[in-house]
N, C-alpha and C positions, 0 to 999 in steps of 0.2 A: 504494500500500500504506500502510495506516495503522500508527501505532506507539503504544505505550503512552504515556499522558499523564503528565507530571510532576506531582508534588504541588505545589500553589501555596503560597508562603510568605505571611507576614503582610503586609498593605498597608503602603506607605511614603508619607510625605508628600512631595509634589513640587510645584514651581511649574508651574501650568497656564494655558493660554490657551484659553478656550472661545468657540466661535462656532457658531451653529446647533446641530445635534446632535453636533458634534465637540468633542473636547478634545485639544489639542496639549501634549505633555509633552517639552520640549526636553531635560531632564536624562536622559531614557530613550530619546531618539530614537523617540518613540512617538506615533502619531495614533490616537485612539479614536473609534469611531462607536458610540454607545449602549453604551459600555464594552467594545467588542470591537475588537481591533487591526485597522487598515486596512493592507493590504499596500502599502507605499510605499518606493520605492527611496531610497538615500542622497542622490542628487542632488535628487530631488523634495522630500525632507524639508528639505534645506538651503534650497531656494528658498522653501518654505512658512514655515519658521522666520523667515527674514529679512523676508518680506513681512508676516507677522503681528506681529512685534516692531516693525515700522515702519508699522503700520496707518494708513491715511489719507494716507501720504506716497508720492510718486513714488519708486520704486526703479529706478535706471537698469539698462540691460542689462549694462553693464560691472560694476556692483556685484553683480548676481545671478550673472554668470559667474564672478567672482572667488570668491564664496561657495561655489558648487557645484563648481568646477574650479580650486581654488587652484594657482597656478603652472603651469597646463597650457594649451596652445594648443588651442582647440576652434573648430569652425565655428559661425557664428551659428545654424545650423539645430538644433544640439544643444540650445540654450536653448529654442527654440520647441517642439521635440518634447517635451522634459521638462516644459515649462509646460502643453502640451496634456494630457500624461499626468496631471499634478497636477490639472488642472481636471476631468478625467474621474474621478479618484479621489474628488473632492469632489462629483461630480454637477453640475458647473458648466459645462455645454456648450451652454446655450441662447444665443440671440442677445444678450439682455440679461443680463450676468453677475450673480451673487449675491455672489461672494466676490472674484474677481480680475478687474480691468478692465485692458485694454490701453490704453496711452497711445501713440498712433501715433508711430513712429520714435524713441521715447525710452525706454520701459520699461513697468513694470507697477505697479499699485496695489491693495492689499488694501482693499476698500470695505465689508466687513461689520462690524457691531459686535463687539468683542472684550471678553470679561470676563477679567480677570487675577485669579488666586487661588491658594490652596494647597489641593490635593486629595489624598485617599488613593488610591493607585494600587496595584493588586495586583502582587505580585512577579512572577507569571506570569499575565498576563491570559489569559482563555479565548480561544484562537484561533477564527476562523471555521472551520466545517466545510469540508474540502476538497471541491471539486466532483468527483463520481464520473465524469462524462463529459467529453469534450473540449468545452470551452465555446467558443462563437463569439466572435471578436474584436468589440469594440464599434466600431460605425461612427463616423466623424467626423460633424460637423454635416451633417445631410441636408437637401437642398434640393429642393423641387418634387416630392416623392414621397408626400406624405401620403395622397392619394386611392388611389394604387397600393398602399400598405402596408395601408390599411384593406380594400381590395378583396380582396387576397390572404389576409389574415387571415380575412375572412368566408367566402371559398371553402373554406379549410381547416377551418372549422367544419362544413361540409357534405360536403366531398370528402376522401377519404383521400390522394389524390395530386394535387398541383398542380405544374406546371412553369412556371417563369419563363423564357421564351425571348426572345432578342434578340441583337443584334450585340455583339461584344466592346467593352467600354468603355461600354455603355449604362447600367450601374448595377444589374445583376441581383443581384450579391452584396450590394451596399449595401441593396437593398430586402429581400432575404432576411434579412439580419442585423437590420434594423430591425423586421421582423415578429417575429423571435425575441425581441428585446429588449422590444418593446412588449406582446407577448401571451404571454410565458413562463408567466404564472400560469395559463393555460388548460391547461397540460400538467403533470399531476401528477408525472411522473417526469423532467421537465426537457427541455432542448434539447441535441442533439448535432450539432455542425458537422463535416462531413467535407470537406476541401479536396482534390478529386481532381486539381487541377493539380499536386500534389506527386508524382504517380506518372505514368509514361508507359507502363508495362507493364500491360495489362489483367488479367493474371493476378494482379496485386497488389491488385485491387479488393476482394476479400474480406478480405485482410489489413488494408487501410486501414480498412474498416468495423469489423472486430473490434478493432483497436487504438483507434480513436476512441471506440467504445462502452465500452471498458474490459473487454471479454470476455477472460478469461484462460484458460489451460489449453490442452489439445490439442483443438482444435475439429473436427479431421478435415475436415469440409466447412464452409468459412467462411460461405457464404451461409445454409446451414441453421442454423448457430449463431446468426447474426444474427436470423433469423426467430424462432428459439426464444426469444432474448433479448427481442425486441420484443413477442411475443405477449401476455404478461400485463401489459404496460406501456401507459401513456398518455403518449407523449412525441412531440416534434417532431424528426424526423431531417432535417437539411439536407444534401443532396448538391450541392456547389458545383462548377461547371466540369465537368459530365458529358460534354461533347463530347470530352474527352481519352480517355475509356474508354466511349464510347457503347454498344457492344453489351453490355458487362458491366452497365452501369447499367440498360439496358432489360430485361435478363434479371432482374435483381434487382427492379426495379419491378413486373414482371409477377408474380413470385412473391409479392411483398409484397401486391399487390392481391388475390390469390387466397387469402391467409392470413387468419386471424381475429386482428385486433389493433385496439385502440383508438388506436394510434399514427398519426401523420400523416407523410407524406413530402413535403417541399418540395425540388424539384430546380431547379437553374439550368443552362441549356445554350444554346448558340447555335442549336440546333435541337431540336425536341421529341423526347422519348424514343421515342414511337411506340407506346405501349401502347394497348390498346383503350378503356380508361376513364380515360385521362389527361386532366386539365383543364388546358389550355394558356392561359397569360396572356402575350401578346406585349407586352413592355415597349417603350414608345415613347421618343422623345427628350424632353428638357426643352423647355419652351416658349420661343420666341424671337420677337422682333418682326420685322416687315418692314423694308425699307430706307427711309431718307429720311423718317422720320416726325417728325424733330426732337424726340425725346423728352426730357423732363426726368428728373432723377434719380429722383423719386418714381414716374414712369411706367415708367422702364426696369426698375427692380428688381422690378416686379410680374411680370416674365417670369423664370421659374426659371433659365433658362440664364444670363441676365445676373446674377442674384443669386449663382449659383455662381461665376461668373467674378470678381465683385467680392469675394466672401468669400475666395477663395483668394489673390487678389492682395493683399488686406489682410493676411492671415495671414503671408505670406512677405515682402512688400515694404512693409508699412504704407501701402498705396495707399488714397486717398480718392476716391470717384467724384464727378465734377463734370459739369455739364450738357454742356460742350463735348466730353466723351469718350463720351457715350451712344451717338451714332450709330456711332462706330468699334467700340465693344464689341458693339453689336447686330449689326453686319456680321460681326464675328469669330464670334459665336455662330451666326449663320445659315450662314456658310461652313463651320463645323464641324458643321453639321446637328444642333445641340443635343446632341451626344455628350458626356456628363459628363467622361470621361477626357480626351478631346481638348481640351475647354475648360480643364480643370485644367492640362494641359501648356502651353497657350497662356498662361494667366494667370500661370504661374510665370515667364514672361519679362518681366513688368512689373517695372520696376526697371532692366532692361537696355534696354527699349524703352518709349516712350509707347504708348498704345493706337493712335494713328494710325500710328506707325512699325511697330507689331506687325502691323497689318492689311496694310500695304504689304509687309512682309517675307513674310507668309503668301502673298500674291498672287504675289510674285516667285518664291518657292521652290516653291509648290505649284500656282499658276495657277488658283485657284478662288475669286477674289473673287465674292461672291454675285451682283453685278450682271451678271457675264459668264457665269453658268452657266445654261444652258437646262434641263439635266437633272441632277439630283443624282447624285453618285457613290454607289455602294453604301456603306453606313455602315462596313463593315469596312475598305474601301479608304481611306475618310476617316480612320479611326483610325490605320491603319498609316502613311499618308502623314504624319499629324501626329507620330507617334512618330519617323519618319525625319527630319522637319524638326527636331524637338527634338534628336535625336541629332547632326545636322550642326552645331548651334550649340554643341556641347560642345567643350572643348579636347581635344587629342590624348590627354592623360593621363586626362581624365574619360571620354572615349569608350572607351578601352582598358579601364579599370576596369569600366565599365558592361557591356562585352562579357564580361569574365572572370566577373563576378558571376552570370552565367546558369548557372554550374555548380551553384549552390545550389538545391535543390528546395524548400526551406522557408526559414524565417528564419535569419539568421546575425548574428554580432557583429563588432565592429571587428577583433578579433584574427584571426578567420576570414578576413576580407577581406584583411588584410595578408599572411597566409600564402599564399593563392592568387594574390594580385597579383604576387608575386615571379615567377610564370610569365610575366608581361608586362613585367617589368623595372621595376616601380613600387616606390618607396620607401614606408616608413611615413608620412612626411609627405605624399607624393603621395596616399596612400589617405585620410588624415584630411581633407584639403582636398577631394578629389573626392567622398567620401561625403556631406559636407555640401552640396556643390553639387548632387549628384544628387537629394538629398532636397528641396532648395529648388526644384528644377525639376520635381518630381512624377514623376520617372522611377524613384524609389525611395521606398518608404514606410518609416517608422521609428516604433517605439513604445518607450517607456522600460520596461526590465525590470531591476529592482534598480538597481544603480549604473551600468548601461550601457544603450546603445540596442540594440534588436534590429531589424535591417533586413530588408526583403523586397521582391523584385520582384513586381509584379503579373503576372498570367498573360500578358496581351498584350505587356507590355514584356519579359518573360522570353523569350518566343518570338522577338521581334525581336533581343534581345541575343544569344541563342544562335546565330542566323544570322550575326551580326557576329563572334562568337567563332570560329565555324568558318571564316570567310573570312579571318581575320587570322592569318598565320603566327606572329606574336609571342605568340599565345594558345594555341599548339599543345599545350603541356603543362599546360593549366589543369585538365583532368579528373584527370591524375595528381596534381597538387598538391591537388586536392579530396580524392582518396582518401587521400593522405598526411595531410591535416588530420584526416580522420575517424579514421584510425589513432591519431594523437596524442591526440585527444579521448577515444576509447574506451579507450586504454591508461591515460590519466589517470583515467578513470572506475573502472577496476579498482583503482587505488591509493586513490582517494577513497572507494570502497565500504567500506573498513576503518574510516573515521572520520567520514564525513559522515552527518548524520541521514538515515535511510532515505527519508522522504517527500520531503525536499529533493533527495536524490540522484536519486530516480525522476523527479521533475518536471524536473530539470536535463537528464537524458540521454534520457528518453523523447521529449522535444521534438525530438530529433535523429534520430528514426527514419527520417524521409523521406530525409534525406541519407545515412544509413547504407545504406538500400536502394539508392539510386542509385549510391553508391560501390561497393557489392558488385556490382551489375549491370554497371557499367563494367569493374571489375577482372576479372570472370569472362567478359566479352564478347570479341569478336574483336580489338578495338583495345586491350584492357586488359592488365593485368599480374597473372597468377595469384598471384604471390608476395605482392603487396599485398593481394589478396583473402583469402588464407590468414591473413595477419597480422590483417586487419580482422575476419575471422570469429572468430578466437581472442579478440580484444579485446572483441567484442560478446557473448560468451558470458554475461558477468555481467548485462548488460541483459536478454537473453532469459530468463535464469534468474530474475532478480529480479522481472520483470513477468509471468512465466509465459506468454510468447508462444511456445508450444512448437511449433505447426504450422509457422509461418514459420521458426523456428530450425531445425527438422528439415530442411526443404528446403535451406536455405543450408549447413548443416553437412555434409549428404551431398555436395554439390558440392565444398566446401572439402576434405573428407577425401579424396575421390577424387583431387583434384588433388595434394594433399600426398603421396600415395603415388607419384605419377608424376614429381614434380619434386624437386630437392634441398630438403629441409625437415627441421628438427631433430626428434628423436623426442619431446621434451617437448611441442612444439606439436601434433604428431599425437596424443599421448596426451590432451591437453586437448580437441581436437576430437572424438576418439572417445568420451571420457567424456561430453561434452555431448550428443553424438548418442545415446548409450546412454540417458541420462535422458529426452531428448525422445521416444524410441521407447517407453520404459518406460511413459509415461503415455498412449500411444495406445490406441485402442479395442481393438485386437487385438494380442496379443504375437506378434511375428514372429521368424523366424530371423535377420533383419537385426539384431535387438536383440542376440542372442548374438554375432554377428560383431563388432558394434561394441564390446562389452565385452571380447571376447578380443583385439581389436586394441588397446584401451586398456591392457590388462594387459601385452601384449607391448611396446608402445611405451614405457610407463612403466618397465618393467624394463630395457629397452635404454638409456633415459635415465638410469637409476640414481636415479630420484626416488622415494623411499619414500612420500612423501605421496600422490602420484598412483597409486602401486602400490596403496596401501590403498584409495583412493577407487574405483579400478577394480575391485578384488577385492570390495569391499562392494557396489558397484553391481551387479555381475554376480550376487552372491549374492541380492540382493533380487529380481532378475529370476527367478532359479531358484526362490526361494520362491514367487513369484507363479505360476509355471507348475507348481508342485507337485514340484520335484526337491529334496527336503529334504536327503538325504544328500550330494548333490553340492554344495549350498549350504554345508553345514557344512565340507566339505573346503576350499573357497575361503576361508571365514571364518577357519578355523584358521590358514591361511596368512597372512591379513591380520593377525591378532592376534599372530603369532609373528615379525613382521618386526623385525630388530635395530634398536636405537637409537630406539625409539618414544618419542614425546612423549605422556605420559599425558594431557595437557590438550588435545591437538589434536582438532579436530572429527572428522578421519578415524579416529583411534584410538577415540574415544568411540563413533562410529557402528559401528565394527567390533565392539566389545564388546557393544553393544546388539543388533546384528544376530545375533551368535553366540548370545547368550542367548535371543533370540526363536526362532531355528532349533532350538536345543536343546529349547525348550518344545514346538514342533511334533513333535519326535521323541520326546516323552514324557519328556525328562530335566528334569523340573520342579525337581529338587534342584540341578542345575547352573545352571539359568536364574534362579531366584528371587534368590539372593544378589547376582548381578551387577546385575539390574534394581533391586533395593533400593538398592544402592550408588549407581547412577546417579541414581535418583530423589532420594536425599538430597543428592547433590552439586550439582544444578542447581536454582536457585530463580528466582522471578519478579522480574527486575530491573525497576526503575521508570524508568530513564533512557531516552534516545532514541538512544544511540550504537549503532554496529554491534555492539560487544561485548555490550551489553545485549540487543540483538535476538537475537544468537546464543545467549545464555544462556536467553532465553525459548523459542527454538526447541528447545533440548535439553530444557528442562523439559517441553515439550509432547510431544516424540517418544517419550521413555521411557514416557510415559503412554498411548501407543498400545498398548504391549506388556504392561506390568505388570498392568493390570486382567484381561487374559485368563488370566494365570497365577494371580493372587490369587483370582479367582472359582473356578477349578477346585479350588484348595486350600481352599475353604470360606469365603472372606472376601468374600461378596457385597456387603456394604455398603461395605467399603473399595474394592472394585473399581469400584463405581458412582461413588463420590466421586472416585477418580482419573480416571475417564473424563470426568466432568463438569468437573473442574478443567482437563483438557486442552482441552476444547471451549471453556470460558469464557476461558482464557488466549489461545487462538488468536483468539477473537472480539475481545477487547480490543486485540490487536496487529494485527488485520487479516491474519493468516496464513491465507488462505482454503484453500490447498492442504493445509496442515497440519491445518486444522480438518476438512476432508473426510476425511483419513486418520484423525483421532481419532474421527470419527463412524463411519466404515465398519469400522474395526478394533477399536474399543473400545465406544463409547457404545451403538451399535445392537445389537451382539451381546449385551452385558451386559443391556440392557433387555429384549431378547427372552427370553433364557435365565432371567432372574429373574422374568419375568411382569409386569413393570412396564409396563403398556400405555400409561399416560399419558406416561411418559418415552419410550417407543417412538414414540408419535405426535409428541411434541415434537421428537425428534431426526430423524425421517424428514422432517418439514417443514423443519427446519434444513438438512439435507443437500440437499433439493430447492432451497431458496433459494440455498444455497451454490453449487450447480452452475450457477446463472444467472450468478454472479459469475466463477467460474473453472471452466470445463467440463472436468473430468477425465473422459474418456469411460468409463473402467472403472468409475467410481462410479455411472454412470447405471443400469446393470443391478443394482448392489448396492442402490441406493435403491428400485428397482422390487421387488426381492426382499423387503426389509423392509416396504415399504408393503403388499405383498400378504399377508405374514405377519400384519401388524396387522389387516387386514380379515378374514382368516380367523379369527383369535382373537376378533374381535368379532361373528362369526356369519355372515359372507358366504360361503356355500358355493361360490360361483363363483370366489372368490379363489384356490382351490387350483390352478386352471389357470394363473393369472398367476404363482403361485410356480414352477410347472413351467417356464413360458416364460422367466422371469427366469434360472432355473438353466441352461436350455439356452443362453441368450445368454452367460452367464458361461463355460460350457464352450466355446462356439464362439469366444469371445475369448481362450481359454486363460488365463482368470483363475481358476485351479484351487485356490488357497489356500482351505482350509476347505470345499471343495466337498462333502466327505463329510458334514460336519455340516449343510450346507444340504439335502442329499438326505435326511438322517435326519429333519429337520423335515417335509419333504414327505411322507415315509412315515407319520409320526405324524398328519399332517393327513388323509391318505387313510384311515388306520385309524379316525379319529374319524367319518368318513363311511361306514364299513363297506365301503370299497373295498379289500378285502384283497389282491386280485391286484395292483392298482396299488401298494399299500404294499410288497408283497414285491419287486416290480420295482425300486422306488426304493431300498430298503435293499440290494438286491443290487448295484446300481450304486454306492451309497455305500461299501460294503465293498471293492469292486473298486478304487475310487479311493484309499481309505485305504491299502490294502495296497501298491498300485503306487507311491504317493507317500511312503510311510514315515511317515505322520502318526499315530504311535502315540497321541498325546494324546487322540484321539476314539474309539479302538478300543473302549473299554469302553462308551461310549454307543451305538455302532452295534450292538454285541452285545446290549445291553439292548433296543433297539428291535426288533431281529430276534427276540429271545425273546418280546417282547410280541405280535408278529405270529403266532408259532408258537402261543401260548396261544389266540389267536382261532380258529385252525384246529384246536384240540384236540390238538396235539402237545405235551402237557405234559412228557413226559420230556425231550425235546430242549430244550424251553423252559427247564426248571429247570437243565439242564446249562449252557446259554448264560448264564443269570443268574449262576450261580456263577462261570463263567469271566469274565464282565464284572466281577463284584465283585473277583475276584482281580487282574484287570488294573488296575482303578482303584486298588486298594490298593498295587499294585506301583509305580505312578508317583506316588503321593501325591495323587491327584485325589479329594479328600474329597467334593466335590459329586456326582461321578459314582457314587461308592460309595453315597451316600445315595439317589440316584435308583434305583439297582439294588436296594438293600436294601428300599426302599419297595415297588417292584413285586413282588419275591419275597415279601416279608412279606404283602402283600395276597393273593397267590395261596395262600400257606400258610394264612393265616387263613380263606380261603374254602373250604379243603379240610380243615378240622379240625385244623390244626397251629398253634394260637394260641400256645402256649408257645414253639415254635421261632421264630415270627414276632417275638415280643417280644424274645427273646434275640438275634435278628439285628439288629433295627432300633434298639432302645434304646441300645446302646453307641455306635453310629455317630452317632445324633442327639445324644447327649451330648457328642460332640467339638466341636460347633459353639458358638461364642461370639458370633456375630452373624448377621445375615441372617434373623431370625426372621419377618420379614414377607414373605419371598420365597415364590414358589409351591412350591418344593421342600420348604422347612421347614414351611410351613403344611400341606401334604398329608401329610408324614411325621408331624407332631405329631398331626393329626386321626386318622390311621389308628391310631397307637399308642394314643391315648386310647380309640378305639372298641374296639380289641381288648382292652385292659385292662378296660374297663367290661364287655364281654361276658363275659370270663373270670371277673371278680369276681362278676358277677351269677349266672353259672352255678354258681359255688362256693357262694354263699349259699343257692341253692335246694337 
């Protein structure tokens, strides 16, 4: 979610160090690339600062460690990982460095030219735009795959679906990431990477795709939403590790290939997906030499397996290849069948063993020295045997931590590891030491994220570690500790939501969703703890709400609430679950009775808990649901209860929402006099805050939401220009702040109806397109039919006679979904459209239905308009007496509720009829005073028509008098 941008202050002069396209500003802890900030963690910044300031000099490992981790014990791997991250941020990952050179076993040196000067630096430099999709991680230095990368990229240019198949550890993910990195410019809408190794439940496949693509809202059917999202786009979707959920991946790939889209699908899997038009690329091993060739260094490194081995050994142990080691390393690579992951695991042991000792150890432990093997082992067995061998070289504490870490589905940080490691009796010092060792031995990957490292088990190593965890009694409570850690994190997220900048908050906690899913699955499973699951579901409500992941939330909340009703659980937690469930159901395609049950549960639990805030939230939420299904009077009853609760905080969100909702409900009931002052007060109270805090975001939300409702009332009262401005302000404010759900609400409830009713077809076209694009970002199902309705109305008004059938179909969809708010006015427009085509019988049927809904729902606001349309139909059939009676009734009704716009419409129609039947004076006396009450909106269709009619009548009567 994006937030409003701060205004930038005047530039300040700062000491700068410039190299290449970069400027380093130590006084601001800032690195600029072409004057835009580079996201760099505090540790990496301190490393770069020291290296740049001592450019050309050797800076030792100890000096760098002291600068980045003052007074703290860290494993040597932390420095290497942060240095790799720094190089990646600088784009310095090639074999021959541009900026930072490694000095074997000693330290590092900054080798680029540096210019020192004083520069003007913006107070708030423009940040880089946040990526809309889940971006693929950048691969480490790639060896021996250039031809494979090019071949896959070329295939994707011709084929929509390519699968990289091969054994575990063969490098499928590495090649896929390299394709994405090298050829991203081919894909207009970017690259999205989905790691399916983070889920074990195939039913979560759709949720994983929806989350990775950034699709928000209630998607109802996940795969359909993904296909809808991809259809207008040209992007590369990478599905990694499909073997975990192969049936689901195959179903999706089949649907993707039968759909129309310019996007491409690149899958990685240990076996093909099996679709009929899948193009399979089987990835082979890295090249390795035969035995006993007596290779030199130059000859040996021409083989990619040897090059990879030497690179990794150099990275972690400062190893330098010499001629005498070439045969041993060649034999190791041959023994390991050229499998990249197996080679990396073996290379990580250089430093503990010489190459010859390493070869002997592999032979002793695994029994597959190349010279003794007649038939190669299957590659997967080779990999698992190598992982097992690496595991058995670990100390007891390292091995136990390795096993425990398998509980994490995705990346984790040091504090997470410390928390779960307590299950295995490990201390924080044990964890710090063991993490560094596991990284150095390639059993664990690490990337710098901000001031800390983010660790991750590769898929193959996680599977092995999980087996070890299950077999070790000391690790028996690891899953419980993992669930408890997720509870602590997401309860912390609730507190941080109040003060952390929204985009930062979302990035921080959305990255934990894979572990949230696995913790909930364990907690609600046979071996789990339902009480932990309930606590975790409550804590996760803020994430689901903030990111609009509504379908997934609904499924989890239903399970949690059902359990909470059966086990001892406090009423406030049950109220929170029921409220969240009510909102997730509220945005579903079809309003169901389950929604009412959830809201009534929420009211009962909040009342029992004595929590006024949640009582108000539940009452208001239920009232919004009732308004949606057309039960106006019942909604007002509950809203009056919400606004009358004792001890209310006038500034609380719940109180403000209760006031707004009651004012809106009163407007639907035709009580415009009660509604307008409240909405005016709320509109004047809330302004557009420019900051990035949660308080500012809440202020913007309130500014937007009151402008859902006020335009509707202002337009009826004759202020069309003001109504249009309010609606556009709401849409624009939501756009600037990235409030896509709120923007859809502003469009559907204000901007589109006002544009249609005022006859501003350009605005109607603009807003329908905006809603259509918005629904691609956050698919709120109920707005899909609304968008179809207004799009069809636009086409009808522009002369498409067939559009009337689409209007009818859209209305039928809304009725079927029980989205009955304003359904009478929608049917009235349909009746008018039929009447313009001379389809009187259809018009009569539509207006009859409209009046029936209006009366049953108590929507008095539109009664005058429905009576007017009905009278117009009667005129067409020659029933003039009944028609005049209905016109007069409509006029009286409009006057009674203060709906000046409806009064003008009715007066215009009746005046036109009177003028046509020789009653010009009566027509002028009727229309002129009402038209004279307007002070704005003179360009709208209603005032233009009324003014023209009045001028024509007056001209006709004055002409007749002169004759």
